Legacy VTK file of the C-alpha trace (Angstrom):
# vtk DataFile Version 3.0
C-alpha trace
ASCII
DATASET POLYDATA
POINTS 131 float
7.258 -16.795 -0.093
6.555 -13.124 1.026
8.825 -11.804 -1.662
6.870 -13.928 -4.351
3.672 -12.631 -3.123
4.788 -8.871 -3.261
6.418 -9.566 -6.445
3.055 -10.871 -8.083
1.132 -7.805 -6.448
3.756 -5.385 -7.662
3.535 -6.904 -11.199
-0.425 -6.593 -11.227
-0.007 -3.142 -9.800
2.468 -2.133 -12.842
0.260 -3.982 -15.314
-3.328 -3.216 -14.320
-3.324 -0.077 -12.137
-6.853 0.894 -13.091
-8.019 -2.507 -11.733
-6.155 -1.867 -8.634
-7.700 1.660 -8.191
-11.184 -0.013 -8.784
-10.585 -2.781 -6.160
-9.298 -0.108 -3.555
-12.629 2.118 -4.150
-14.994 -0.881 -3.858
-13.215 -1.402 -0.290
-12.695 2.026 0.837
-14.753 4.567 -0.992
-18.698 4.822 -0.441
-19.136 7.362 -3.488
-16.559 6.244 -6.050
-18.730 7.429 -8.981
-18.651 11.075 -7.445
-14.937 11.285 -7.063
-12.293 11.242 -9.881
-8.806 10.132 -9.261
-5.830 12.453 -10.235
-4.400 11.944 -13.684
-1.062 11.224 -12.152
-2.243 8.222 -10.244
-1.988 5.323 -12.828
1.383 6.347 -13.845
2.389 6.521 -10.323
1.044 3.147 -9.627
2.902 1.672 -12.566
6.027 2.885 -11.206
5.530 1.826 -7.742
4.413 -1.802 -9.028
7.777 -1.953 -11.029
9.656 -0.794 -7.959
8.194 -3.572 -5.859
8.917 -6.197 -8.514
12.441 -5.086 -8.757
12.711 -4.999 -4.958
11.199 -8.523 -4.681
13.311 -9.898 -7.387
16.724 -8.483 -6.017
16.180 -9.210 -2.291
19.119 -8.660 -0.018
19.576 -5.244 1.849
17.023 -3.124 -0.450
14.436 -5.758 0.193
15.111 -5.827 4.000
15.198 -1.938 3.898
11.942 -1.734 2.141
10.230 -4.069 4.673
11.652 -1.958 7.702
10.151 1.158 5.882
6.884 -0.813 5.243
6.785 -1.997 8.806
7.091 1.706 10.031
4.374 2.893 7.650
2.247 -0.141 8.937
2.612 1.130 12.646
1.280 4.467 11.460
-1.587 2.842 9.553
-2.249 0.834 12.893
-1.930 3.936 15.069
-3.575 6.748 12.709
-5.633 5.235 10.100
-7.727 8.755 9.804
-4.642 10.398 9.051
-3.967 7.990 6.251
-7.261 8.722 4.945
-6.747 12.283 4.860
-3.398 11.986 3.115
-4.677 9.431 0.821
-7.497 11.449 -0.307
-5.324 14.424 -1.046
-2.839 12.215 -3.153
-5.373 10.276 -4.982
-8.311 12.368 -5.651
-8.798 15.532 -7.432
-11.337 16.775 -4.880
-10.319 14.933 -1.687
-13.068 16.764 0.383
-15.832 14.934 -1.708
-14.412 11.550 -0.726
-16.882 9.531 1.506
-15.049 6.581 3.147
-16.884 3.267 3.585
-17.766 2.577 7.176
-15.314 -0.006 8.681
-12.548 1.099 6.383
-10.381 1.918 9.388
-10.575 -1.916 10.551
-9.116 -2.634 7.180
-6.428 0.042 7.341
-5.592 -1.212 10.800
-5.350 -4.775 9.564
-3.132 -3.902 6.618
-0.851 -1.765 9.049
-0.634 -5.056 11.482
0.322 -7.097 8.284
3.053 -4.584 7.497
4.494 -4.316 10.908
4.507 -8.378 11.089
6.428 -8.242 7.652
8.788 -5.777 8.993
9.291 -7.565 12.113
9.885 -10.835 10.454
12.511 -9.482 8.142
14.293 -7.881 10.984
14.387 -11.167 12.944
15.530 -12.918 9.665
18.333 -10.407 9.137
19.397 -10.506 12.748
19.469 -14.348 12.839
21.399 -14.213 9.564
24.310 -12.027 10.993
LINES 1 132
131 0 1 2 3 4 5 6 7 8 9 10 11 12 13 14 15 16 17 18 19 20 21 22 23 24 25 26 27 28 29 30 31 32 33 34 35 36 37 38 39 40 41 42 43 44 45 46 47 48 49 50 51 52 53 54 55 56 57 58 59 60 61 62 63 64 65 66 67 68 69 70 71 72 73 74 75 76 77 78 79 80 81 82 83 84 85 86 87 88 89 90 91 92 93 94 95 96 97 98 99 100 101 102 103 104 105 106 107 108 109 110 111 112 113 114 115 116 117 118 119 120 121 122 123 124 125 126 127 128 129 130
């Protein structure tokens, strides 16, 4: 079920990355009209979405390792949401210092981080149970 959900989300990211950015900004950024995403962002999101679809369709070890890496990334989000904001702003926006984050966005990041950790642990348990 999780693979199917990830596949759909990856497909949406590959097909409509501009809408993904808009959704992210509605949740995360207090001043989206005052900051401009980098020109390479949309092609990067398309590639990421295609990669996620491929991993979701493939399954196996590639999927398991992707879930492990996602779980580790989730642990970082859970523990250091402010660090994520700093890195994300520099990667996503032309002028990262102009980004004003929405109040409460750290809670969203921690929730996403917890979800990623749970997905990673679930896959780890599933793979160990299959061995």
